[in-house]
N, C-alpha and C positions, 0 to 999 in steps of 0.2 A: 796414442794419447788423445788424438783428435776423436777417434771412435768412442773412447771412454767418456770424453766430455759430452759427446752427442747423446750417448746412452743416459748419462746422469741428467742431462738437460731434459730428455724425454720423460724420465722418471719424475723429475720435479714438476714438469708440465702436467703430467697425469695426476700427481698428487694435488696440484693446484686446482685442477678441474674437479676432483673429488671434493676438496674443501669448498670450492665455490658452489658446487651442487648442494652440499649439505647446508651451506649458508642460506641459499635461496629456498631451501625446503624447510627451514627452521620454523616457519609459521605453524605448520602442523606436522604431517607425516608425508613421506614421499609417495607411498602407494595410497592413492585416494580410495575412499570407501566406495562401495558399489553404487551409492546414490550421490556421490560427490560431483559437483560441477567445478571445473577449473576456470578461474578468471585470469586471463593472460594480462600480465603487467610488464611494461618495458623494463629491462635491466636498468638499475639505478633509481627507479621510482620507488617511493616508500609505500608499504602496504597501509600506512596510516594516512596517506593522501586522501582527501575527501572524495576525489574522483574514483577512488577504490572503495572507500567505506560506504558510499551510497549503495553499492552493490551488496556489500556484506550485510549492511543493515536491512536492506530490502529482503535478502534471503532469510535473515533471522525472523523478520516479521511474517514472511510467507511460510515459515516452518521448513526451510530447505537448507541444504549444506553447500556452501561455496568455499573453496580454498583458493586464495590468490597465489599465483605462481609466476615467477619471472620467466621471460622468454628462454633464457639459458637453461632454466629448469626443464622446460618443455622439450628443449633440444638435446638434453643430456644423453649422449650416445652411450656412455659407459653403463648406464642403468636401464636403458630402454624407456620408451614412452610410458608414463604412468597410466594405469587403468583408471577410468573415470566414466561417469554417465554422460558427460557432455562438456564442451568447451565454450566459453563466452569470450568473444573478441570485442571489448567495450569501446565506446566512443570517447572522445575528448582526450583521454590520457594515452591512447594508443594509435595516434594518427600515423606515426612512422613505424615501419617494419622492414626487415631485411628480406631479400629474396629467399634466403635459406629458410627463414621462419615460415614464409608463405608456402614454400614447397612442402614443408613438413605438415602444415595445417591441411593442405590439399590432400596429401597422402593419408592423413588421419581420417578425413571424411570419406575418401574413396575406399578405405579399408573397413568402413562401417561405422565411423564415428559420427557424432551429432554436434553441430555448431550453431551457436547464436551469434550472428554477424551483425554488428550494430553500426550504422551510419558511416562515420568517417574513419573507422578502424582500418589501418594499413593503406589509406589513400595516398600517403606520402612515402618516399623512400627513407631509408635510415638516415640519409643526409638532409632530409627535410624538403625534398623536391617532389613535384607531382609527376610520376613517370608515365610515359606513354599517353595514348589518347583516351584511355578509360582506366577504371580501377583494375588493378592486377587480380582482384578477387571477383570480377564480374561473372566468371564462370561458376564460382561457388554461389554467388548471390542469385544467379538465374536470370540476370538482366544486366545490360551495360549501364554503368553510372560513373560519377566523378569524371565527367566529360570536359575537363578543364581546357584541353587543347582546342576543342570545338566551340565551347560556350563561354569561356572566360568568366567574367563576373556574374553571368547568369547561370552558372553551374548549379547553384543552390537557389531554390525558390520557395517562398512561403505561400501556402494555399490551404483552403478548407480540406478536411480529410473525411472521406465517406466510405461506406461499405453497405452491406445488406444488414437488415435487422437480425437475421439468423447468425451471421458472422459476429456481429457485436455481442450477441448472447453467448456464442461459443467462446469469445475472448474474455468474457466476464466483465464487460463494461456495464455499469448499472443503468437501468432505464432512466431516461431523463438527461443523463450525460450525453446520450445520443438522442436525437429528435428528428423525425417522429420515432416513437418507441413501440408503436403498434402498427401492424399491417392490416389491410382491409379484412383479411382472414388468415388463419394460421398457415395455410398451405402457400401463402404468398410471401412469407417471411424471407424466403431465400431469394426473392427477386425485388422486394421493396427496398429502395435505397434510403439511407439515413446518414446524418452527419454528426460528428463529434461537436459538442457545443460548449460555450464558455459562460460561466455564471455572470450575470448582469449584462454581458456584452453580446452574447449569442454567437457571433462568428468566432471560430477558433482556428487560426491559421498556424500551421506548423511548418518549420523549414525542412526540406528534404532535397536530396540530389535529384536533378532531372534524370529520368531513366529513358533508355532507348531500346526499342525492339520488343518482341513478344516475350512475356514472362514464361519461363519453363517450369510452371508449378501452379499452386493455388494462391491467387491474390487474396490477401486478407483485408488490406486497406489500400485506397487509391486517393490521389489528388490530381489536380491539373498538371502537376509536374511528372506524374507517372505512378509507378508502383511505390507505395509507402511501406507495405509489409507483405511478405509472402513466404510460403513454405514449399520446398521442392526437394526431390531426391537428387543426390549427386553420386553417381555410381552406387556403391553399397551403403552410403550414409545419407544424412539429411541435413538441410541448412534452413534455419529460420532467419531470413533477412529482414531486419527492421531498419528502414531508411528514415529514422528519427533520432535526434540526439538525446537518447534516454537518460544517460547520466547527467548531462547538463540540465535537462528539464527538471529532474528530481532535485538537483542542487538548488533550484530556484523556484520552489513551491509548486511544482507540477509533477508529482511522483506517480500518478496513475499510469501513464504509459509504461514506465519501467516495470512497475509491479505487475501490470497486466501481461506483458510479454515474458517476463521471467517466470511467472506462474504457468503461463501457457506452454512455454518451452519445457519446463520441468515436469508438470503434471499431465498435460494433455499429450504432448509430443513424446516424452520419454517415459511416461507412466511411473513416475517416482512417488514414493510415499511422502507425506508431509505432516507436520505437527500443526494442528488447527489453532486458530487464534481466538477461539471462544470457549468458555467453560463447557465441558462435556460434549463439545462439538455441536452445540445447539445455537443456531444463528438467531439474530434478533436486531432490534432497533433501539437507539437512544432517542427519546423524545425530550427535546431541550426547550423548556419554557423560558422566555425572556420577559421579566417583569420590570418595566422601566420607570413607572410613575404611579400616582394614585389613580390614573385613568384605567389601570388594570383591575382595580378593586371590584367594580361592578361586573366586569367580564368574568373574573374568577368566581364571583357569586353565581353567575349564570351557568358556568361550567359545572358547578356543584351538582346540578340535576342530570348531567350527562353520564352515560355509562363509562366514559373515559376514566373516571375516578375509581371504577371497580377493577381497574387493571394497574399496570405499573410494575416496578417503581420507575419514576421519571426524574430527570435532572431539572430542577427549578432554580433559575438564577435570578437574583434580585439586586437592583440598585437600591440601597437601603436608606439613603439620606432623605431629608425633608424637602429638597428642591430637585428640579428636573432640568429646566432650561438655563437658569441662571441662579447665582447665589441669592437666596432670600425670596424666591418666587413661591415657596410653600406648596409646590405641586408634586412633591416626591412621595414615595411609598412609605417612608418614615417609620421603619419598623420599631424604633425605640419609643415613639410617642403616640403612634396611631394604634389603638387597641384592636381595630378590625384587621389591620395588616398583620399585627402580631398573632392574632388568633388564626388567621389563614396559614401562617408559617407553622405554627404549632400543629395544626391539623395535618399538614403535609408531612411533617416530621413523624407524627404518630402513624401515618399510613406507610412509612418506610421509604419515602422519597428522599432524594439527596438535595439539600439546599446549597446552592453555589453563589459565588459573587459575580455580579454583572457590572464590571467596570468599577469606577471610582466615585461613589457617593452622590454625584450629580450627573445624571446620564448624559445629557446633551452637552453640557459644559465640558465634562471630561473628554468626550469624543472629539470635541472641537479643538482641544488643547493638548491632547496626549502626544501628538506627533511633533508639536512645535515648541512647547514649553519645556524647561529643564526637567529631567527625570526626577531630581530630588524634590521639586515642587509638586509634580503630579503623583509621586509615590505616596504622598500624604493622604490623597483621596483614596487610594487603594487600601491603605491602612485603616482609614475610617470605615470603609465599607466592610472589610473583613471583620474588624472588631465588633461592629454593631451586629452583624449577623451571628457571630459566635456567641454574643451575649444572649441572643434570643433562642438560638438553636441549642446551645449548651454543649457544643462539640466543635472540633476543628473543621473549618471550611476548606475543602480541597479541590473544588471545581471552579472554573472561571469562564466567562464569555465576555468578549470585548464589545462595548457599545459601537454600533455601526461597523463592526469588524475591524476597527482601528487598533492594531496591536503591534507597535514597534518592538524591536528585539529586546530592548531593555525591560519591557513588561514581562516577557517570558522568563528572563533571568530573575526578575523580582519574584515571580510566582514560584519558581522552583526553590529559590532561597527561603521562601515562606511556607514551604511544605505542600504546595499545590501539586496534584498529580495529573491533572487533565485540563484542557482548555478547548473551547469551540474555535474553529479556524475556517476562514474563508479561502485560504490557499489549499492546494492539493484537492480541489473539489472532486467529489465522486469516490474518494478513497475511504477505506476504513481507518480506524485509529492508526497513527503513525508517529514516529519520532522525526519530525519534519526538519528539512534542510532549508536554509534561507541564505541567499548571497554566498552560496558555496560551502556553508558550514552547518553542521547539525546543531539544533537548538536543544540544549538540555540533555541530562543524563537519564533521569527517571520520569520526566514529565512527558505526557502524550498529547498530541494534537488530535482533535476530532473534527475532521473536515466536514463541511456541509454537503448534503446531497441535494441536487438541483433537479428541476423540471424545466429544461431548456434554459432560459435566462433567469428564472425565479427559483427561490428556495422557500422562504416563509410564506404563510398563507396570504398575508397582505400583499406580498409581491406577486403571487399567483393571481390575485384579484386585479392588481394594477396592469398585469399583462393580458387581462381579459381572457384567461384560459377557462374553458367551460367546466362546470361541475362534473360532467361525465368524464372528461379527460383527467381531471384531478383524481377522481375516484379510481379510474383505471391505473393511474400512475401509482397511487398508494398501494393498490392490490399487487401491481407488478413488482414494486420495490420490496414488498413483504415476501412475495414468492422468491425474489432474488436472494434475500438474506437466508431464507429457509433452505433453498437449493444449494447455495454456495457455502452455507454454514459460516457466515461472516456477520459483521456488525456495520451498520451505517447510522448516521445521525440525521434527524429531521428537526428543524427548529421553528418556533412560531412565537408571536406575542399574543397574549390572551385576547385583546380586542380584535385582532386580525382573524382569529379562528371562528368568531361568533357566527358569521354568515354561512359557515360550512358544517353546521350541526348535523344535518342529515348525512352528509358525506362521511363525517367522522363516525357517526353511529354505524354505518355499514362497514366501515373499516374496522371498528372495534369488534363487530360480530365475526369478521374474518380472523382477526388476531386471537380472539377468545377461543375460537374453534381450534386453531393451530396450537395454542398454548395447552389446551386440554389433550391434544394428541402428543404433546411433548416435543414438538418440532420447532417451536418459536418461543422466545422470551423477550420481555422488556428488560433493558439493562440501564444502569446509570453509568455516567462517565467514570466515576470512582471505582465501581465494580470491575469494569473492563480494564482500566489502567492498573489497578492492583493485581488483577490476574495476569496481565501482560508483563508486569515487572517480575512477578514470580516465575512466569514462563521463561524469562531470559536466563534463569538459573538451572533450567532443565538441560542436562547433558545427555545426548542420545546418539547412538551409532548403529548403522546397518552393516552387517557382515554377511558376506555371501560365501557359501561353501557348497559347490556343486549346484544341485537343484534346490537347495535349502537356504533361506535367509533367516538371520536372527537379528532382532532389534532389541538392544539393551538401553535402558534409560535410568537416570538417577537424578535426585534432587535432595539436598541435605535437609530440606524442610518437609515437603510432601509432593508426590506426583498426582494427588487427587485432582480430578477434573481435567487433566491433560488428555488430549485425544489425538490419536494418529489415524490418518486416512490412507488406505492402500487400494489400488484398482483391482477389481475381481478378475479382469482379463489377464493379469500378470501374476497374481498371487492367489494361492488357495487359502481357505479359511485359517486365520491366525490361531495358534494354540498358545495359551499362556503357560510359560515354564516356571516363572518365578514372579512373586508379587501378586497384586490383585488388579483385575481388569475385567470389563465386560466387552464381549465381542459381538457385533451385530452387522448385518448387511442391509444396506439401503441403496437400491438401484445398482449401479455399477461400482460401488465402493464398499470395502470393509471399514469398519470404524472400531478402534480399540480404545475404550475409555478407561483410564486408570482410576483405581480406587485409592484408599489411604495406603501410605507406605512410601518409602524412599527409594526403592529399587523395583524395576520391572524388566522382565524379559519375555518376549514371545517370538515364536517361529512360524514361518509360512513357507510352503513350497512355491517354487516359481513355475508357472504354467505356460510362460511365454518367454522366448529368448529374443 
């Protein structure tokens, strides 16, 4: 009887394990696709936790596949470890981990797996204590860290982060976000040091664990605390160790580090395909004009003679009321009553530019009060500005920029409720369009933030002037940033106020010559915020999957509306030339990548041989 009870108990336990396994795998499927990245999540944590969704959203924006999986799912002995392209051990949510999990992670990498190990992942035991004198994953990281026993409260230190210009380029950090961004000559890029920089403040200090000992691999980023990021081999596998709180930073308006290292891990280290974030895979820039007051009128007339107006479209945002500094001062752009202002707006609309709303009716007054006055009071100014512009433009206004960058969370909520799809943003500096997180929560469902692109501490032309940056350096930056979006096939935003750009006519002329040539070649486009936001919202409905059968991979994609202008990128070192099996697409090679640009239709399938294992 006792043996029977034991047998029944064992059967019940086995069935319970199966049920638990199926439960943790309910998010997607157990067997991950060939390009799937597994995000390890502690048992009991929800996949809807923002500390998880920051990774899922980032993957979606980078055109990658991530499946969250509970630890018990990864450890499921009944089914064996799932096949996947790589594993992510994230910060913040996964500080605690069992010895059993770490043993399996170590075995996974030793057997040829790939791991992205982030900051404080597994630095605590499952009971919440710091075990031993160093992190239990120091061997995987390639350096000793989490030295609590030795350093106590000094275990984590904040410091400037530096690398070489060549490595910043390799990581995909835009020029200007690191400074200096140019070496004395191209052959010195691999030895010229540069720092990550912060808009307006310059110095950008990130927290990282103090590391000890020589790093067993390629250091990507350093600080005075030691190794901030590095890649190294561990037996038959590889580990990208990032000693930065990536998830925490993205949750608080600094998403560039997470996006940078996620993309680097997936695309450079693992050679995975990805769905590009720009129409037809053509990179470009958003040029965002901020028209604050009637002081812009003479500047706009001067710009009329520049070649800048022969290109575009641009995003032109206007504070529309009759006042600027205070109620009744009469210094506003006044689109309802100033015929010159109105004619300028009509001209820009005729040229195909997008007119957006720049704050609330009275530029400086609104900026001074939007953070402190009741939202119901300040929302009236937003209404006035939107209504006035829509009367003149004759269509719905869907873009927004905040005067002085002051945009409390209630404004973003108001914008989405009123049909806006995009807004300029001083957070997440250096990034492309993103669905931003603030205070640990994502802002909005369909609205996109367009972060500013900086040159050291400055972004707009008048800020560049205030920083006394030379015309030559500004010219080089504009050229470098244009080359960056072309090479990366991404979008970035530059903004200015019309009076501030006037001293830079010759610089802009040379820049326009470059962009005109690239446009003629089909490798560069000007975009409006609305164009990109609309495209990205459509892109979210693209379902695609990579299936591997022997030496052949098949990519299938669908969208109930259309797949037109969606583009996949695949590395030539790993895949042979893709062949379209179903649907319409154009296949071309550029450098070390294949690009498959979908045509009209709701279904697409293409195949490629794998040339590298």
